[in-house]
N, C-alpha and C positions, 0 to 999 in steps of 0.2 A: 752494270754496264758502265763503260767509260766514255766520257764525252771529250772530244778533242777541242779545246779552246772554247770560244764563244759561239762557234758555228753550229754546235748541236749535232754533229755527225757521230754516229755510232762507230766504234772501232771495228775494222774488218781485217781480213787477211789478204791484202792486195797482192798481185794484180788479178782482177776478175777477168774471166774469159781467156786465160792463158793456156787452157787445154788440160789442166790437171783436175783430178777428181777430188771432190770434197765429200767425205763420208764413205759409207759402204756401197758396194755394188748391189743393187736391188734385184730380187727375183733370181738370185744365183746362190749356190752353196758349193762347198767342196768337201770331199771325203778322201781319206788316205787309203790307197790300195797297198796292203802289206805284201802282196805277191810280187808286185813290180817296184815297190818302194817309191811310188810317185803319187802326187796329189791330182785328183780328177775333179773338174768343175762340172756341175750339173745345173740344168734349168729347173727351178723349183715348181713351175706350173706343169710342165710336161714330164719331168723326171728324166729327160734325155741327157746323156753324157755329152758335154760340149767340147772339152779340151783337156789335155794332160800336160802337166809341167814336166819337161824333160830334165831339168836340172835338180829335181828332188826338193825344191823349195816350195813353200806355200804360195798360193795366189794372194796378191796384195788386195786388201779391202773386201774379200769375199768371206762370208761367214762359214764356219766349219760345222759339219754334222758330226754326230757321235756314232 
């Protein structure tokens, strides 16, 4: 841990509360559909498909299934 000066504050990645996500999206996963060449996002609790990426890229911050 790094301390900034004599104040004793721990270094962070400011600004906090600016609307960006820190870490992964929880309770979600994604799987690649080879038939359509698109990534599909799923809810891990219910198993329901939630969303499909139209541009062929992966969802950011969502873990991938095998």
